[in-house]
C-alpha positions, 0 to 999 in steps of 0.5 A: 072777723068780729067787728065788735073786736076791731081795734082800728078803722081800716087804714093803710099801713103807712098811716098806721106806722106814722101814728105809731111813730108819733106815739113813740115820741110821747112814750119816750118822754114818760116816766118809768113810774107811769109806764109801770103803772100802765102795765100793772093796770093792763095786767089787772084788765087782762085778768078781769076780761079773761072770759072775753079773751077765752071766748074769742080764743074758743072761736079761733080754736073751733075753726083751727080744729077743723083745719087740724082734722084735715091736715091743713094745720099741724097739731103743734100749731093748734097747741100753740093757739089754745089759751086756758084760764091758767094761760090768762093768769100767766099772761098777766103774771108776765106783764107784772114781771116786766113792770117790776124790771129795772127801767131800761131807759135813761141809763148812763152807760158811760161818761167821759170828760173830753176836756174841761167843761166838755162832758160826753154821756152815753145813755140808753133810749128807745128804738122807736117803732118795732114790728113783730110778725108771728103766728098761732100764739096769742100769748106773744101779744102781751109779752111783746107789747109789755116789753115795748111799753116798758122800753118806751117803744110803739109796736105793730103786731101781725099775728096769723089769721088762725088767732085773729079773734084772740089777738084782737081781743087782747089788743082791745083790752090793752087799749081800753086799759090805756084809756086810764092814762091820758099820757100813754097814747093808744096808738102805741099798739096796733094790730095789722090785719092781713098778709098784704099789710105785711108786704106794705110793712116791709117797705116802711124803712124810716117809719119802722126801726126794727122788724122781728119775724117769728116763724120758719127759717124760710119766713125769716129769710123772706123778711130779710130779703124783702125789706130794708128795715133791720131784721132780728129773726126768731129762728127755727130751733133744731136743738140737741141733747148729747149724752156723753160717756160720763153722763149720769144716766138717771139725769140724762133720762130726766133732761131728755124727757123734759127737753122733748115732752114738757112742751114739744111745740116750743122752739127750744124743744129738743129735736135730736138726741145724740148718745155716746156709743159707750153708754148706748146699750145702758141708756137707750132702752131706758130712755126709749121706754120713757119716750114711748110712754110719753107718746113720742115717736122715736126715729133712730139711726141704723145703730139705734135700730140694731141695738133695739130690734124689739122697740117700735122705732122709725128708721131715721132718714137724712132729712130728720137731722135737719127737721124742726118737728115741734111735735112728739117726735125725736130723732136719735143717733149714736156717735163714737166720740165727743168730736162726732157729736160736735160735728153733727151739731155744727152741721145740723144745728140752728144755733139755738140751744144745745145741751150736754149731759155729763159728769166730766167737767173737762168735756162739759167745758169743751162743749160749752166753749166749742158749740156755736149757739145762742144757748149752750147748757150743761146738765139742764133741759133745753126748755130753759132757753126762754126770756121769762126763765132767764129773768127777762120778764118776757121775750120778743123771740129767740134770735139765732143770729149774733148781731144786736141780740142773741138768744131770748130777746128781752128789754135790752134788745129794744133799746139803743143809745144816744150820746149827749154832749154838754159844753160851754161854747167849745168849738172843734177848730180850737182842737184842730189848731192845737189851742186846746187839747182833749183830756178823754178822762173817764168819769166812772 
């Protein structure tokens, strides 16, 4: 690892977390204008130092290509690692999008008159210190860091070793830009260095308020089982497209292709295509031909293989239905009914994103209501499951869980609230004794 890119001196993770905690207290007091100005300056700095970041990324990619050639790194991970000039531009654009979002802090969520002169306000505030552990994708750094700064939170980042140079370069540019803002502490962003750092991090309940692991189901489960810090996991994406008997087949081909091919390494890429038996003979030859032209390996159930004996298909096995390929591979199954499609999704889906293609509005509404997932789409690519595309500016990850945050997790997932009570010497004893009585009047 390049010493010139080091963003912090060697220190134990507990000390780093404590410095982040101190920084978070300062961030919480900053005006929205200051936070936005810092973000816009960082975006400019990232574009101005694009060559520096790309050079660091080239070193990471050179090492990764060797690992990919020996099978030690998947093509999907290598794809997520690469940054190009347009990637730098997109990173900066997303930071600016976050800066342009409404201020999430100090929002009055409720106001209640408990009694005359005793007013209770519920207001949004930062969580404090968040930690995000991820792999491969350097663009996670500006996405997460921008959301953290906008919401007044300090952030600890731990990327994979394969992206060490890229991540350090981005964080270094970020910290240098903060030098122009004396009220914004550089300690509001830290980059952890090793796996041992992660193990130490897991023990820091009280210093870290939220842990966000981005990785496999097993990785998220490890974090949840080995830490008392609240965990919101960026879970696996076993996503489905179901082509109903009433589907517009042209639309079905387009949605399927985009869901698989537009960026197969993403967690919102479709992994299984379910096709109603009534349209299988008309639809499957067309979509398989398009998938083959896009270099997608199609793994079919026995009915698909029988329908397309001349096609170059791979027999699907049971494991395929529960596999997140993150690659140009798609499993395909013919189902007899909508019920069978729903049952398959319930059994094998990861509650990430599911799609139905149909012109039958009643069937579409049933699908939207019955499917239990963070995102349920009708006639739209699964690739829309993304914080930026949802208008969140950026995302911390996509949560398959149901508590605190679900789906693409943006700025609101980094805020909590506090109750502020203003009185005039009111005491509880007077209400317990019946001397005074609560009004509990909503104030709008």
